N, C-alpha and C positions, 0 to 999 in steps of 0.2 A: 570724338569731340565732346565737350562738356561746357556747361556754364559754371564758373567758379567765382566766388568772392575775390576781389582784387588782392586782398592780403593772402589768401590761401594760394593763389597762383604765384605771387611773388615769393612766398616761402618755399615753394617747390624749386625755384631757381637757385636756392641755396642748398639743395640736396645734391648728392653725387649723380643721381639719375637725370635730373633736370628734364622731366618728361614732356613739358608743354611749351608751346609758343602761343602768343595771343593774336587774335584777329581784332582789329579796331571796331568791334561790335560790342555794344554795352547794353545788355538786355534789361538792366535795372538801374535806375537813377533815383536818388532820394536826397533832398536837402536835409542837413543834419543838425542845424541849430535846434530843431524841434526834438532831437533825440536826447536832450538833457532834462532829467527829472530831479526834483529836490524834495526833501522832507520839509514840510512847511514850518517846522519848529527848529530848523537847523541854522537859521539866521543867514540864509543865502539869498541875497536880493540882486546880485549882479555877478557876472562871471568871475571877477577878481576875488569874490568871497569863497571860491572853491579851494583856494590855496590853503593847505593844512587840513583839509577835510577828508573824511572817509567816503570814497566814491566807488560804487560798484560798476563793473563792466560786464556786459553780456558775453558769455561763452569763453572768451579768452582775452588776455591783454593784447590789444591791437586788433580787435575785430574791425570790419570795414567802417562801420559808423564811428568806432572809437578812434581810428586813425585820423579821420576827417575832423572830429571834434577836438582832439588834442592839438592838431595842427592849427585849427582856427583859434583855439584858446591861447596858444602861444603867440601866433602871429598878430592877432588883433587885440588881445587882452593881457598879454605878458604873463600868462599862467603856464608854468612849465610842468610837464608830467611828473618830475621828481618832487614837486612841492605838494603832491597829493598822495594819500595812502589808498592803494587800490585793492579791491576784492573782486575776483572773477567767479562766475558761476552761472547757473541757469536762471531763467526768468519765469516766474510763476510755477516752476517745478524744478527740483534739484537736477543738476546735470554734471556728470563727471568731466574733468578737464579733457579737452580735445588732444589726441595724441597722434593724429595721422599727418600732421605737418609740424615743423619745428616750432616750439613755443619758447620764446625768449624775451628777455627784457634787460635793460641796462642794470648793472649792479647797484646803482644809486637810486633805483626806483623800487619802492616798497610795494610788492605784489603778493597777495595772499589768495588762497582758495576759500570759497565759502564753506562753512562747516558742513559735514555730511548731513544730508536730509533737509537742508535749508536752501531756500531760493532767494535771489536778490530782491525781488519785489516785496517779499515778506519782511526782509531785513530793512528795506527802505521805509516801509509803512510803520514798522516798529521803532524807528529811530536808531537802529543799529548801523545804518548807513546814512550819511548826510545827503548823498546825491547818487544818481545812477545815469550811466550812459548806455543807451540801448537802442538799436535799430528797431526793435519791436516795442510796442506800447504796453506798459504793465496793466494787467486786468483790473487791479484795484483803482487805477486812475480812470479807466474807462467806466468803471462803476461809480465814479464820483467821490472817491475817498477824499475827505478834507485834509488828510495827512500828506498827500502827494500833489505836487503842482509842476508845471513846466517852468524851467528857468526863464524862458522867453515866452510869456503868455501870448504875446503878439508875434509869434514865430513866423507867420506868413510875411509880415512886413520886414522882419529882420532878414529872412532868407531872400526875399526879393531884392532888398537893398544890397545884400552880399552878391547876388547874381549881377545886378547892374554894375557894381564896382569891379568884379573880377571876371565876369563872363563864364563862371563855372557853375554848371548844374551837375552836382557830384555823382559820378558813376559809382555804383556799388559792385556790380558783377561784370565780368568780361567773358566772351566766348573764347575757349582755348582749343587747340588742336595738337595732337601728338607730334612731337618733333620728327620722329622717324617717318611719319606719313607725309609730311611736307617734303622730306628728302626723297622719298620713294616715288611720289606722284607730283612732280612740278605742275603748278597751275591749279591744284585742288583748292588751295586757300582762296584764290581769286574766285573760283566758282562758288564756294560757300559764301564768301563776302557778298558777291553779287546777288545770290539767292536771298540772303538776309536783308540786303538793301531793298530788293523787290518786295519782300514780305512787309517790311516797314512801310513802304509806300502804300501798300494795300491798307494797312492799319490807319495811316493818315487819311486815306480816302474814306474809310469808314467813319473816322472822326468828323471829317467834313460833312458827310451825309448826316451824322448825328446832329450837327448844328442845324441842318435843314429841317429835320423832323423833331427838333427840340428835345433830343436825346430820350425819346419815348421808350426805347428799349431798356434804358437804365433806370428811369423813373426817379432819379435824384433831383429834388427841387432846385431850380435855378442853375442847373449845370451849364446851360447856354451862357449865362452871365460869367461863369468861371472860364468857360472856353474862350469867350470874347476877351476877357482880361488876360488870360495866358497868351493868346495870340498877339496881343499888343506888346507883351513883355518879351516873348521868345521868338516871335516871327513864325514862319511857316513850318519849321522843323526843329522842335526843341530836343529831339532825340537823335541828332545827326550822328552818323557813323563816319569812320575814316580818321586818319591821324591828324590832319590839319585842323579839323573842327574840334578835336579833343586834346590837342597837344598841351594847352595850358592846364587843363584839369588833370591829365595824366602826369605831367611833370610835377605838379603840386603834390599829388598823392605819392609819387616816387620819392620826392624830397622828404615828405612827412615820414614815410615808412623808414627811410634811412635815419633821419634825425631822432626818431623814437627808438632806435636800436633794434629794429625788427629785421633788417636785411642790409646788405651793402647798398651803395647808391647806384641803382640801375638807371640807365637812360631809356628813352622811349624805344630806341633801336635795339636795346638788349631784350626787349620784351615782345616786340611785334614781328610777325612773319616778314622776312625781308621783301618779298614781292609786293607787300602792301604798304611799304614805307611811304609811298608817294600818294596815297589816297587822301 
């Protein structure tokens, strides 16, 4: 078993081997409107301004954050991927293109690789890129560079509004299991799923205890205020496992992945271990 980014898992389904099936266990979730960074001199004040611009994307065309961002840009702002000129590469350090899963994009989408020895954050700060989509935050931004800003400075409010409207807290990674292991050992996927669910319950109990002791172990100021706010928005379990609780998010990602030319259009049942379809 392994934890994989959703796009990496889906791309394996388009290989001859098709080695994995997914469990409806999502170890990482991150809202993605905060993953869009802009050069402050590029004249980008709203999402629609990205059309016609040079935009960097971390690691590959269609990394997990990129799939979500492109889908949201198209659904909510009418900005289609083919209207943007894309450059893929490393963030804060040069990185060779990933070659262990199929890397594809539609013919009508302009995708280039960053020059040798150059990283995307440096290009963004220098104005060689107008914007950047990255699940990781550029170091220059964290250091307060005046040349880099978020497209949505009020990203928390934007992402919270998105959640209230869609019910989607975007999954980034999924737990996968080898297909032959599922066939050889019926019931093993359920055992692992139940173990992960029990583990998550322990984590939620620790979080509840943290609220009691004012999160003294983390020492982040006002974390209780954040925990109270999040509980009001998400309820008791914002990290729910299972197909039913995640169907809307999973189907949205599968649709985006197909529409962006990264894979055929998979259904939730194409991806999840059959014995866990009813979770």
